[in-house]
C-alpha positions as CSV (number, residue, x, y, z in Angstrom):
1,M,101.4,-132.8,-108.6
2,D,98.6,-131.2,-109.6
3,T,98.4,-128.0,-107.2
4,M,95.1,-126.5,-108.1
5,P,92.9,-130.0,-107.1
6,L,94.6,-129.9,-103.8
7,L,93.7,-125.9,-102.9
8,R,90.3,-126.1,-104.4
9,A,89.8,-129.7,-101.9
10,I,91.0,-127.7,-98.8
11,A,88.8,-124.6,-99.7
12,Q,85.9,-126.8,-100.1
13,V,86.5,-128.4,-96.6
14,G,86.5,-124.8,-95.5
15,R,83.3,-123.5,-97.3
16,A,81.6,-126.7,-95.5
17,N,83.4,-125.8,-92.1
18,P,83.7,-122.2,-91.8
19,M,85.8,-121.4,-88.8
20,R,84.7,-118.3,-87.3
21,P,83.9,-116.7,-83.6
22,A,80.8,-117.4,-82.6
23,L,79.8,-113.9,-82.1
24,Q,75.9,-114.9,-81.6
25,D,77.1,-116.7,-78.3
26,V,77.8,-113.1,-77.0
27,E,74.8,-111.9,-75.3
28,I,75.2,-108.4,-76.0
29,F,75.3,-109.5,-79.8
30,H,72.0,-111.8,-79.5
31,H,70.0,-109.3,-81.3
32,Y,72.4,-108.5,-84.0
33,F,71.5,-112.0,-85.5
34,E,68.1,-113.4,-87.3
35,Q,67.9,-117.6,-87.3
36,G,71.6,-117.7,-86.6
37,Q,72.9,-115.0,-89.6
38,L,74.5,-111.5,-88.9
39,N,71.7,-108.9,-90.0
40,E,73.9,-107.0,-92.4
41,K,71.4,-104.4,-92.7
42,S,71.6,-103.2,-89.3
43,L,75.3,-103.2,-88.7
44,D,75.1,-98.9,-88.8
45,E,72.5,-98.9,-86.3
46,R,73.4,-97.2,-82.9
47,D,74.0,-99.4,-79.7
48,G,74.8,-97.2,-76.8
49,S,77.6,-94.9,-77.8
50,C,78.6,-97.1,-80.9
51,T,77.6,-98.4,-84.2
52,R,76.9,-102.3,-84.3
53,R,79.7,-102.6,-86.7
54,E,82.2,-100.8,-84.5
55,L,81.2,-103.0,-81.7
56,L,81.8,-106.1,-83.4
57,L,85.1,-104.9,-84.9
58,R,86.3,-104.1,-81.5
59,Y,85.5,-107.4,-80.2
60,L,86.9,-109.5,-82.9
61,L,90.0,-107.1,-82.8
62,L,90.7,-108.4,-79.0
63,E,89.6,-112.3,-80.6
64,A,92.2,-112.0,-82.7
65,V,95.5,-111.2,-80.3
66,L,93.9,-113.7,-77.8
67,D,93.6,-116.4,-80.5
68,Q,97.1,-116.7,-81.0
69,G,96.9,-119.3,-77.9
70,P,97.3,-123.0,-78.1
71,D,93.3,-124.2,-78.3
72,T,91.5,-122.2,-80.4
73,E,88.0,-123.8,-79.3
74,G,89.4,-122.6,-75.5
75,V,90.3,-119.4,-76.4
76,R,87.0,-118.4,-78.1
77,L,85.0,-120.1,-75.1
78,L,87.2,-117.9,-72.6
79,L,86.6,-114.8,-74.3
80,V,82.5,-115.4,-74.7
81,Q,82.1,-116.2,-71.1
82,V,84.3,-113.6,-69.9
83,T,82.7,-110.9,-72.0
84,N,79.4,-112.3,-70.8
85,A,80.3,-111.8,-67.3
86,L,82.1,-108.7,-67.3
87,Y,78.7,-107.3,-68.9
88,R,76.4,-108.9,-66.4
89,N,78.6,-106.8,-63.8
90,E,78.1,-103.6,-65.8
91,V,81.4,-103.7,-66.9
92,R,80.7,-102.4,-70.7
93,F,84.1,-102.8,-71.7
94,L,83.4,-102.9,-75.7
95,H,81.2,-100.0,-75.6
96,Q,83.7,-98.0,-73.0
97,P,86.9,-99.6,-73.1
98,A,88.1,-97.5,-69.7
99,E,85.7,-99.5,-67.9
100,F,88.1,-102.2,-68.4
101,F,91.1,-100.8,-66.6
102,R,88.9,-98.9,-64.2
103,E,87.4,-102.6,-63.1
104,L,90.7,-104.3,-63.7
105,G,89.7,-106.2,-60.6
106,I,86.7,-107.8,-61.9
107,A,88.3,-108.3,-64.9
108,V,91.3,-110.2,-63.7
109,N,88.9,-112.2,-61.3
110,E,86.5,-113.2,-64.3
111,I,89.6,-114.3,-66.4
112,T,90.7,-116.3,-63.8
113,S,87.6,-118.3,-62.8
114,T,86.7,-118.7,-66.6
115,H,90.1,-120.1,-67.5
116,D,90.0,-122.7,-64.6
117,A,86.2,-123.6,-65.9
118,V,87.6,-124.0,-69.6
119,K,90.5,-126.1,-68.4
120,K,88.4,-128.2,-66.9
121,L,86.3,-128.8,-69.6
122,R,89.0,-128.7,-72.6
123,A,92.5,-129.9,-71.1
124,R,92.1,-133.8,-71.5
125,Q,90.5,-133.4,-75.0
126,W,93.4,-130.8,-76.0
127,A,96.0,-133.3,-74.3
128,E,94.8,-136.3,-76.5
129,A,95.0,-134.7,-79.8
130,N,98.3,-133.2,-78.9
131,Q,99.7,-136.0,-77.5
132,T,100.8,-134.1,-74.2
133,N,99.9,-133.9,-70.7
134,P,96.7,-132.2,-69.6
135,N,98.0,-130.3,-66.8
136,K,100.0,-128.3,-69.4
137,Y,96.9,-126.8,-70.6
138,N,97.2,-122.9,-70.6
139,L,95.5,-120.2,-72.3
140,F,97.9,-117.4,-71.4
141,L,100.3,-116.6,-74.2
142,E,104.1,-118.0,-74.1
143,N,102.7,-120.2,-71.2
144,A,102.4,-117.1,-68.8
145,K,101.4,-117.7,-65.4
146,Q,100.5,-114.2,-64.5
147,V,97.0,-113.5,-65.1
148,L,97.6,-109.8,-64.5
149,N,100.0,-109.4,-67.2
150,Y,97.6,-111.5,-69.7
151,A,94.9,-109.0,-68.9
152,V,96.8,-106.1,-69.1
153,F,98.6,-106.6,-72.4
154,R,96.7,-109.2,-74.5
155,W,93.5,-107.8,-73.5
156,G,94.2,-104.2,-72.6
157,V,96.2,-103.4,-75.7
158,P,93.5,-104.0,-78.0
159,L,90.9,-102.5,-76.0
160,A,93.1,-99.4,-76.0
161,V,93.1,-98.6,-79.6
162,P,89.4,-97.8,-80.0
163,L,89.9,-95.8,-76.8
164,L,92.6,-94.0,-78.0
165,L,91.1,-93.2,-81.3
166,T,87.8,-92.2,-79.6
167,K,89.7,-89.7,-77.7
168,D,91.7,-88.4,-80.5
169,E,88.6,-88.0,-82.9
170,S,87.2,-84.3,-82.5
171,D,84.3,-84.8,-84.6
172,E,81.4,-86.3,-82.4
173,A,79.5,-87.6,-85.4
174,R,82.5,-89.9,-85.9
175,K,83.5,-91.4,-82.6
176,P,80.6,-94.1,-82.8
177,G,82.4,-95.8,-85.6
178,A,86.4,-94.6,-84.7
179,L,87.9,-98.0,-85.4
180,L,86.1,-98.6,-88.3
181,Q,87.1,-95.2,-90.1
182,Y,90.6,-95.9,-89.1
183,L,90.9,-99.3,-90.5
184,E,88.9,-98.4,-93.8
185,S,91.6,-95.5,-94.1
186,W,94.3,-97.4,-95.6
187,A,94.3,-98.7,-99.5
188,S,93.7,-102.3,-99.0
189,A,92.7,-104.7,-96.2
190,E,96.3,-106.4,-96.5
191,E,98.0,-102.7,-95.5
192,M,95.3,-102.5,-92.8
193,S,96.6,-105.9,-91.3
194,Q,100.0,-104.3,-91.3
195,Q,99.0,-101.3,-89.7
196,V,97.1,-102.9,-87.1
197,K,100.3,-104.4,-86.0
198,D,103.0,-101.5,-87.0
199,H,101.5,-98.4,-86.7
200,P,103.5,-95.7,-84.7
201,R,100.5,-94.5,-82.6
202,Y,97.8,-97.2,-82.9
203,G,99.8,-100.3,-83.7
204,L,99.7,-103.2,-81.4
205,G,103.2,-104.2,-81.7
206,K,104.2,-107.3,-80.2
207,A,100.8,-108.0,-78.5
208,I,99.4,-109.5,-82.0
209,G,101.5,-111.2,-84.7
210,D,101.2,-111.2,-88.5
211,K,99.2,-114.8,-88.5
212,A,96.7,-112.9,-86.4
213,A,96.7,-109.4,-88.0
214,H,95.9,-111.5,-91.2
215,L,93.1,-113.3,-89.2
216,F,91.3,-110.3,-88.4
217,A,91.1,-109.1,-92.0
218,K,89.8,-112.4,-92.9
219,W,86.9,-112.1,-90.1
220,M,86.7,-108.1,-91.5
221,T,86.3,-109.0,-95.0
222,H,85.3,-112.4,-95.5
223,S,83.7,-114.1,-92.3
224,Y,81.4,-111.6,-91.2
225,R,81.7,-108.6,-93.9
226,L,81.9,-105.9,-91.7
227,T,83.9,-103.6,-94.2
228,T,81.6,-100.8,-95.7
229,K,83.9,-101.3,-98.9
230,A,83.1,-105.0,-99.8
231,N,82.1,-103.8,-103.5
232,E,85.9,-102.5,-103.8
233,S,88.9,-104.7,-105.4
234,A,91.2,-103.6,-102.3
235,W,88.6,-104.7,-99.5
236,S,87.4,-107.5,-101.2
237,S,87.7,-111.7,-100.3
238,F,91.2,-111.5,-102.0
239,S,92.2,-108.5,-100.1
240,F,94.2,-110.1,-97.5
241,E,96.9,-113.1,-97.3
242,V,96.1,-116.3,-95.8
243,P,97.5,-116.4,-92.3
244,F,100.3,-118.9,-92.5
245,D,100.2,-120.5,-88.9
246,S,101.4,-124.0,-87.9
247,N,98.2,-125.5,-88.9
248,A,98.5,-124.2,-92.4
249,G,102.1,-124.8,-92.7
250,R,101.8,-128.3,-91.2
251,V,99.1,-129.4,-94.1
252,L,100.6,-127.5,-96.8
253,F,103.8,-129.3,-96.3
254,R,102.7,-132.8,-95.8
255,T,100.5,-132.4,-98.5
256,G,103.5,-131.6,-100.9
257,F,102.2,-128.2,-101.8
258,L,105.2,-126.3,-100.3
259,Q,107.8,-128.7,-102.1
260,Q,106.4,-127.3,-105.3
261,W,107.7,-124.1,-104.8
262,A,111.2,-124.7,-103.4
263,S,113.4,-127.8,-102.3
264,L,113.9,-129.0,-98.7
265,N,117.2,-127.8,-99.4
266,Q,116.0,-124.3,-100.0
267,Y,113.7,-124.2,-97.0
268,G,116.7,-125.3,-94.8
269,K,118.6,-122.3,-95.8
270,W,115.7,-119.9,-95.1
271,Q,115.3,-121.3,-91.7
272,V,112.0,-122.4,-92.6
273,I,113.2,-126.1,-92.2
274,Q,115.6,-126.6,-88.6
275,K,116.7,-129.7,-88.6
276,G,116.4,-131.3,-85.2
277,R,114.8,-128.4,-83.4
278,G,111.3,-129.9,-83.4
279,K,109.5,-131.9,-80.7
280,E,111.1,-135.2,-79.9
281,G,114.1,-134.0,-81.7
282,K,112.1,-134.0,-85.2
283,H,112.7,-131.3,-87.9
284,Y,110.7,-128.4,-86.9
285,I,109.1,-126.3,-89.7
286,R,108.9,-122.4,-88.9
287,V,106.1,-121.5,-91.4
288,T,106.9,-117.8,-90.3
289,N,110.1,-117.7,-92.1
290,I,108.2,-118.2,-95.8
291,R,107.2,-114.7,-95.4
292,G,108.8,-113.0,-98.1
293,K,110.6,-115.9,-100.0
294,S,110.0,-116.1,-103.6
295,S,109.9,-118.9,-106.2
296,R,111.5,-119.3,-109.4
297,R,109.4,-122.4,-110.1
298,A,106.6,-120.0,-109.9
299,E,107.9,-117.3,-111.9
300,R,108.3,-119.6,-114.8
301,D,104.5,-120.5,-115.0
302,E,103.3,-117.3,-117.1
303,E,99.3,-117.7,-116.1
304,L,100.2,-118.0,-112.5
305,R,102.8,-115.1,-112.6
306,Q,99.9,-113.0,-114.4
307,A,97.3,-113.9,-111.5
308,Y,99.8,-113.2,-108.9
309,Q,100.5,-109.7,-110.4
310,E,97.0,-108.9,-110.5
311,L,96.6,-110.0,-106.9
312,C,99.5,-107.7,-105.8
313,V,98.6,-104.9,-107.9
314,T,94.7,-104.7,-107.9
315,H,93.9,-106.6,-104.8
316,L,96.4,-106.4,-101.8
317,K,97.8,-102.9,-103.1
318,S,101.2,-104.3,-102.2
319,H,102.7,-103.0,-105.4
320,K,102.1,-100.0,-107.6
321,R,103.6,-101.9,-110.6
322,A,103.6,-105.4,-111.5
323,P,106.0,-107.7,-109.2
324,T,109.1,-109.4,-111.0
325,T,108.9,-112.2,-107.9
326,V,106.6,-114.4,-106.7
327,E,106.4,-114.9,-103.2
328,I,105.5,-118.6,-102.1
329,Q,102.7,-117.3,-99.1
330,R,100.6,-115.7,-102.0
331,I,100.6,-118.3,-104.5
332,P,97.2,-120.0,-102.8
333,L,95.7,-116.8,-103.6
334,A,97.0,-116.3,-107.2
335,Y,95.9,-119.8,-108.0
336,L,92.6,-119.4,-106.5
337,L,92.2,-116.0,-108.4
338,L,92.8,-117.9,-111.3
339,S,90.0,-120.4,-110.7
340,Q,87.2,-117.9,-109.2
341,N,85.5,-120.9,-107.2
342,H,86.9,-120.4,-104.0
343,T,88.1,-117.7,-101.6
344,P,91.0,-117.2,-99.6
345,G,89.1,-117.3,-96.6
346,E,87.9,-120.8,-97.6
347,L,91.1,-122.1,-98.0
348,D,92.3,-120.8,-94.3
349,D,88.8,-122.1,-92.7
350,G,90.0,-125.4,-94.5
351,L,93.4,-125.7,-93.7
352,M,92.3,-124.8,-89.7
353,H,89.6,-127.4,-89.9
354,I,92.0,-130.3,-91.4
355,G,95.0,-129.2,-89.0
356,T,92.9,-129.2,-85.7
357,N,90.6,-132.2,-86.6
358,F,92.8,-134.8,-88.5
359,C,96.6,-133.7,-89.6
360,F,97.6,-133.3,-85.6
361,N,101.0,-132.5,-84.8
362,H,102.6,-135.9,-84.2
363,S,103.2,-139.3,-86.1
364,H,99.7,-140.5,-85.7
365,P,97.1,-138.2,-87.6
366,L,94.1,-139.3,-88.6
367,C,95.2,-139.8,-92.4
368,A,92.1,-142.4,-93.2
369,D,89.5,-139.9,-92.4
370,C,91.2,-136.7,-93.8
371,P,89.0,-135.2,-96.6
372,V,92.4,-134.5,-98.7
373,G,94.3,-137.6,-97.9
374,S,93.5,-139.2,-101.5
375,L,95.6,-136.1,-102.5
376,C,98.4,-135.8,-99.6
377,E,101.8,-136.5,-100.9
378,G,102.7,-137.5,-97.1
379,H,100.0,-140.3,-97.0
380,L,100.2,-141.2,-100.2
381,N,104.1,-141.6,-101.1
382,D,106.3,-140.1,-98.5
383,P,105.4,-140.9,-94.7
384,T,108.7,-139.1,-93.8
385,L,106.6,-135.6,-94.3
386,I,104.7,-136.8,-91.2
387,N,107.0,-138.9,-89.1
388,D,110.3,-136.5,-89.4
389,Y,108.5,-133.0,-89.1
390,R,106.6,-130.8,-86.8
391,T,105.4,-127.3,-86.6
């Protein structure tokens, strides 16, 4: 299998179908856009107590946390509608995050009623795509039933970050961009994504996963170019890892990409593949367990290894010296760096688009219609990759 044509094809799908939050649907952001495009030249203009850039980052950080839910379209619709409703009620929680907590009753009511409306709109379509019961539709993470926990933990924690940063900033001139300045204080977008989760004072901890933290880095550097350091390699389109979620893992496994770098037996030893633990007794692919696992096969490819070393030292800033091992989750980035035709953000958008519209998590995906079906090992040669595994 030639890896490069597959990655190019997936990234091309992503270029044609960018998967990004519809910021233009948020009423307070309407005037940030011109003819459907974000006006990047006006991002540092003030909007009340903050800059436009700062407000967009606050919204996207909250979105990244909520986006860990089971239905991306539903989650994004929920956030847009709740944001619009709260601002109509003069709860300006992005400008003044403390207002979310002061008016928690209004916030809980809006989240509850909006969730009911989104469920009514999305549940049947979601259930058909996932071969499940529409009554199971729930955007509260971990299938929680308690809206208060969801509001305080999943909404409150990401809103508390800019609130605390603003309080900690003694220079009044810096307060309008407190979150931006904190994020850009790190050496690279990759390091920033780790600190968003792990920092002892400002880290979101269990409120955000590695995938969501990388998703935020993608939106900041690629989708909306909100960083002021876009011309630096460490904040370029190659400065963050592709978020490996269930959609990415399912597509990369079924197409045969992952099997190029380790055997099924090795993935089993790493608990990436857990036999019989998936839906309907199928084998479960726990994609997050790939993180940190290296491939000896990749290390023997000199051109790939050199690109990987450049990626780690210059872009991700994860190593001061050239690493001797090649980690599997970064191999797609190294290949794209070699070709210079597509970006990791486009690859991630492609994986998301294919995973949510064609490569469904059951035995009847839309392979005949899939834009990479002609390159897919599971579709062409080995249907067990589709029939016997779930994410």
